[in-house]
N, C-alpha and C positions, 0 to 999 in steps of 0.2 A: 633709470634711462626711459620708464614708461610717460613719465613726466615730460620729456625732451620732446620725444615721438608727439604725443598730445597736443604741444606746443604748436609744432609742424604740421601737422593736419589741421588746427586751427589757422594757422597763418594763409596754408593753402583754401581753406575751407573760405576765408574771408574774401581772397582775391578773386576767387570765381564769383561767390555770392557780389561783390560791389569790384569788378575789374577796373584797375588806373589806367588811362589813357585808353581806354576803348574807345573805339567811332570813329568815322570818317574824319581823313586829315585831308584838306581840302587844297590842291597845287604842292604834292609833296614832291622834294628834289629827287628821292628815292624809292621805289615801291615793287614789290615782290609779295605773289600768291605762293601759300605753300598746302599741301596735303598730305595728312596721313592715311592711305588706303587701306592697313590694316583697320580700324575705327572708323573713319570718315571725318576726320576732324579736317575742317579747312579755315584760311587764314589768310588777312594780308597783312603787310605790314610795311607802315608808310613811314617817310621820314622826311623832316626838314635838315639840311645840312648847310651849313655858312663857316666856311676858312676851314674847312675840314671837320667843323665840332656839328656835332647832333643836338639843335636848337628845339626840336623838336619831334617827337614820336609817338605812334597810336597804331594800335590794330584792331580789327574788324573782323568778323566770322562767329563761327561756333566749333564748340569741341567739347569734352569731357573738361571737367573738374582741374584733374594736372594741368593739360593741356592751355585750358583758360587762363591758369593760375602763372603757371612759365611765363606764357604774355605780359602779363600782366606787371610780375614782377621781374622782368628784362628788361620792358621799355623806361621803367622806375631807374634800372640800373646803367641803362644805355643814355640817357639823357643827359647832354653837356659834356661825354665822353668824344673822342674825336676818334674817326672811323678805325685808326690802327688799336684804340684802345678798345674797341667795340668789337674788333676780328681777336684780341688777345682775351677778352673775356668770354668771349663763346668759344675759345679752346680750353679754358679753365673750367667753364662751365661741362663742357662735354668731356671732359678728363672724369671729372668729378663724379657724373652720372653712366660713364661708361666704363672704368676702367674700376674693379675691385679692390684693386692696391693700393690705388689712389687714397691717402687721408683728405679728411673736409678739411677744405681751403677757405681760411676764416675771413680770407679778403674778399670771398664772395658774398658778406654779409648774409642777409635773408634768403640769398639765393641757396644758400646752405641747406635749405629747408628740403633740397630734391634730393639729397645726398642717399637717402633710403632706396629711390626708386631703382636705382641701380641692383637692388636684386629680385625686378621685377623685368624682367627683360621688354614685354610689350609696353607697360607704362613709360618704358624710358624713351620711346619713340614720342609717347605723349607730351613727354617732358622737353623733348627738341624740336619739337615740329616749329618752335617760332622762332628760333636759335636761327636753324637751318633757314629759314624762311630771311630772318634778317641778314643773316650772310650773303644771300642771293638778291636782298635789296641792294646790300652796300659794294656788291661786286656787277651793281648792275645787270643783274641776268635777266636773259628773256625769256627762261624755262623756270615753268613753278617748281619750287622746291619743293622736296620730298623725305620721307624718312625711309623710304627702302632705294 
Protein backbone atom coordinates (compact mmCIF):
# COMPACT_ATOMS: atom_id res chain seq x y z
CA UNK A 1 0.00 0.00 0.00
CA UNK A 2 2.86 2.43 0.71
CA UNK A 3 4.12 2.09 -2.89
CA UNK A 4 0.66 3.09 -4.14
CA UNK A 5 0.52 6.02 -1.70
CA UNK A 6 3.96 7.17 -2.89
CA UNK A 7 2.81 6.98 -6.52
CA UNK A 8 -0.28 9.03 -5.66
CA UNK A 9 1.85 11.61 -3.86
CA UNK A 10 4.17 11.83 -6.87
CA UNK A 11 1.24 12.41 -9.26
CA UNK A 12 -0.10 15.18 -7.00
CA UNK A 13 3.33 16.79 -6.66
CA UNK A 14 3.90 16.61 -10.42
CA UNK A 15 0.58 18.32 -11.18
CA UNK A 16 1.31 20.94 -8.52
CA UNK A 17 4.77 21.72 -9.91
CA UNK A 18 3.70 21.59 -13.57
CA UNK A 19 -0.05 22.14 -13.69
CA UNK A 20 -1.71 21.25 -16.97
CA UNK A 21 -4.06 23.77 -18.60
CA UNK A 22 -2.92 26.52 -16.22
CA UNK A 23 -3.33 30.09 -17.40
CA UNK A 24 -5.85 32.47 -18.85
CA UNK A 25 -8.36 31.40 -21.49
CA UNK A 26 -9.24 34.29 -23.79
CA UNK A 27 -12.96 34.88 -24.40
CA UNK A 28 -14.28 31.79 -22.59
CA UNK A 29 -17.79 30.54 -23.21
CA UNK A 30 -18.26 29.86 -19.47
CA UNK A 31 -16.29 31.00 -16.45
CA UNK A 32 -16.54 31.01 -12.65
CA UNK A 33 -14.46 31.97 -9.66
CA UNK A 34 -13.98 29.78 -6.60
CA UNK A 35 -12.70 30.33 -3.08
CA UNK A 36 -11.87 28.09 -0.15
CA UNK A 37 -12.17 30.43 2.85
CA UNK A 38 -10.67 27.81 5.17
CA UNK A 39 -7.21 27.98 3.61
CA UNK A 40 -7.41 30.91 1.19
CA UNK A 41 -7.25 28.98 -2.11
CA UNK A 42 -8.70 31.05 -4.96
CA UNK A 43 -9.09 30.07 -8.59
CA UNK A 44 -10.93 30.74 -11.80
CA UNK A 45 -12.09 28.00 -14.16
CA UNK A 46 -12.81 28.99 -17.77
CA UNK A 47 -14.21 26.81 -20.54
CA UNK A 48 -14.88 26.99 -24.24
CA UNK A 49 -17.90 24.93 -25.19
CA UNK A 50 -19.09 24.12 -28.71
CA UNK A 51 -22.21 22.04 -29.35
CA UNK A 52 -22.32 21.06 -25.68
CA UNK A 53 -18.73 19.74 -25.67
CA UNK A 54 -15.83 21.24 -23.70
CA UNK A 55 -13.28 22.11 -26.38
CA UNK A 56 -10.88 23.88 -24.02
CA UNK A 57 -10.60 24.39 -20.28
CA UNK A 58 -8.09 26.31 -18.24
CA UNK A 59 -7.66 27.47 -14.68
CA UNK A 60 -5.70 30.16 -12.94
CA UNK A 61 -5.21 31.30 -9.39
CA UNK A 62 -3.36 30.22 -6.30
CA UNK A 63 -3.72 27.43 -3.82
CA UNK A 64 -2.10 24.57 -2.01
CA UNK A 65 -0.64 21.52 -3.76
CA UNK A 66 -3.85 19.48 -3.45
CA UNK A 67 -6.00 22.30 -4.82
CA UNK A 68 -3.72 23.01 -7.77
CA UNK A 69 -3.19 19.32 -8.61
CA UNK A 70 -6.93 18.67 -8.43
CA UNK A 71 -7.62 21.54 -10.84
CA UNK A 72 -4.90 20.32 -13.19
CA UNK A 73 -6.16 16.73 -13.26
CA UNK A 74 -9.76 17.93 -13.52
CA UNK A 75 -9.02 19.95 -16.65
CA UNK A 76 -7.40 16.92 -18.25
CA UNK A 77 -10.43 14.79 -17.41
CA UNK A 78 -13.02 17.30 -18.59
CA UNK A 79 -11.60 18.35 -21.96
CA UNK A 80 -13.57 16.68 -24.75
CA UNK A 81 -16.49 15.76 -22.49
CA UNK A 82 -20.06 17.03 -22.80
CA UNK A 83 -21.42 19.30 -20.08
CA UNK A 84 -23.58 16.41 -18.85
CA UNK A 85 -20.50 14.17 -18.68
CA UNK A 86 -18.67 16.92 -16.77
CA UNK A 87 -21.51 17.05 -14.22
CA UNK A 88 -21.46 13.25 -13.89
CA UNK A 89 -17.67 13.29 -13.40
CA UNK A 90 -18.13 15.93 -10.69
CA UNK A 91 -20.62 13.67 -8.90
CA UNK A 92 -18.35 10.60 -9.04
CA UNK A 93 -15.30 12.58 -7.90
CA UNK A 94 -17.23 14.28 -5.11
CA UNK A 95 -18.54 10.94 -3.84
CA UNK A 96 -15.06 9.41 -3.94
CA UNK A 97 -13.50 12.15 -1.80
CA UNK A 98 -16.39 12.63 0.64
CA UNK A 99 -17.99 9.21 1.19
CA UNK A 100 -15.95 7.01 3.52
CA UNK A 101 -17.83 3.93 2.31
CA UNK A 102 -17.38 4.60 -1.41
CA UNK A 103 -14.97 2.21 -3.13
CA UNK A 104 -12.33 3.69 -5.41
CA UNK A 105 -13.94 4.35 -8.78
CA UNK A 106 -11.56 3.01 -11.44
CA UNK A 107 -13.47 4.94 -14.12
CA UNK A 108 -11.98 8.11 -12.63
CA UNK A 109 -8.51 7.14 -13.89
CA UNK A 110 -5.76 9.36 -12.48
CA UNK A 111 -8.30 11.21 -10.35
CA UNK A 112 -8.28 8.23 -7.96
CA UNK A 113 -5.08 9.69 -6.49
CA UNK A 114 -7.41 11.89 -4.42
CA UNK A 115 -9.29 8.99 -2.78
CA UNK A 116 -7.13 9.28 0.33
CA UNK A 117 -8.07 12.90 1.04
CA UNK A 118 -11.41 11.78 2.45
CA UNK A 119 -9.46 10.81 5.57
CA UNK A 120 -8.50 14.48 6.02
CA UNK A 121 -11.66 16.63 6.05
CA UNK A 122 -9.79 19.94 5.72
CA UNK A 123 -8.00 18.62 2.61
CA UNK A 124 -11.29 17.49 1.01
CA UNK A 125 -12.19 21.15 0.58
CA UNK A 126 -8.89 21.72 -1.21
CA UNK A 127 -9.54 18.80 -3.57
CA UNK A 128 -13.11 19.81 -4.43
CA UNK A 129 -12.67 23.58 -4.90
CA UNK A 130 -11.88 23.32 -8.62
CA UNK A 131 -14.79 20.94 -9.10
CA UNK A 132 -17.31 23.24 -7.42
CA UNK A 133 -15.94 26.08 -9.51
CA UNK A 134 -16.34 23.97 -12.66
CA UNK A 135 -19.95 23.24 -11.72
CA UNK A 136 -20.60 26.95 -11.12
CA UNK A 137 -19.21 27.70 -14.59
CA UNK A 138 -21.23 24.92 -16.26
CA UNK A 139 -24.37 26.20 -14.49
CA UNK A 140 -23.44 29.75 -15.55
CA UNK A 141 -23.66 30.89 -11.91
CA UNK A 142 -22.76 34.50 -11.23
CA UNK A 143 -21.94 33.70 -7.58
CA UNK A 144 -18.40 32.60 -6.72
CA UNK A 145 -18.18 28.92 -5.82
CA UNK A 146 -17.22 28.14 -2.25
CA UNK A 147 -16.30 25.03 -0.33
CA UNK A 148 -18.38 26.26 2.64
